[in-house]
Structure formats: structure tokens, C-alpha cells
C-alpha positions in Angstrom: 0.7 -17.6 18.5 1.7 -15.4 21.4 4.3 -12.6 21.4 7.3 -12.8 23.6 6.8 -10.7 26.7 9.6 -8.3 25.8 8.8 -8.1 22.1 7.6 -4.8 20.8 4.8 -5.5 18.3 4.6 -3.3 15.2 2.1 -3.0 12.4 3.6 -3.0 8.9 2.1 -0.4 6.6 3.9 -1.4 3.4 0.8 -3.0 1.8 -1.4 -0.1 2.9 1.0 2.4 1.3 1.0 0.4 -1.9 -2.8 0.4 -1.9 -2.7 4.2 -1.3 -0.4 4.8 -4.3 -2.4 2.6 -6.6 -6.1 3.2 -5.6 -6.5 6.4 -3.5 -6.7 9.7 -5.5 -4.2 12.4 -4.6 -5.3 14.3 -1.5 -4.9 14.5 2.2 -5.8 10.9 2.9 -3.2 9.5 0.5 -0.5 11.9 1.7 -1.1 11.1 5.3 -0.9 7.4 4.7 2.3 7.7 2.7 3.9 10.0 5.3 3.7 7.3 8.0 6.7 5.2 8.9 6.7 1.7 7.5 6.1 0.2 10.9 4.1 1.7 13.8 2.9 0.4 17.2 -0.7 -0.9 17.3 -2.0 1.9 19.4 -0.7 4.5 16.9 -2.2 2.5 14.0 -5.6 2.5 15.7 -5.4 6.3 16.3 -4.4 6.8 12.6 -7.4 4.7 11.5 -9.8 7.1 13.1 -8.1 10.0 11.3 -8.1 8.1 8.0 -11.8 7.4 8.3 -12.5 11.1 8.8 -10.3 12.0 5.8 -12.0 9.4 3.7 -15.4 10.8 4.4 -14.4 14.3 3.4 -12.7 13.2 0.2 
């Protein structure tokens, strides 16, 4: 399946946020995930993943 040339692709974070609420203990990682918009561009998602990895290591 290919995206339309003019379509802006977004990553939905609703399931990740649900996971954060249910499984991640209170702290910086959880708060950062929950503070994100429900949909973000793929590039922003990848940048956030790097931050989340670092936060997960320090938790």
C-alpha cells in the first residue's frame, strides 16, 4: 500500500499512551509519552524514540 503523494503521514500514539498509563511507572518516561500529541510525523516519532530509550535506561 502506497501513500498518496500529497498525503501527510502521521504516527498514532494512542496505543503507546495506553501502554504508558497501564505499564510504565510514574516518572519522566511516562510523562513525556503522555505529553505527546495523539498523532505525530514519522520523523518526530523516531526522534522521540531515541529520547524514550535514554529515559528508559535511567528509570
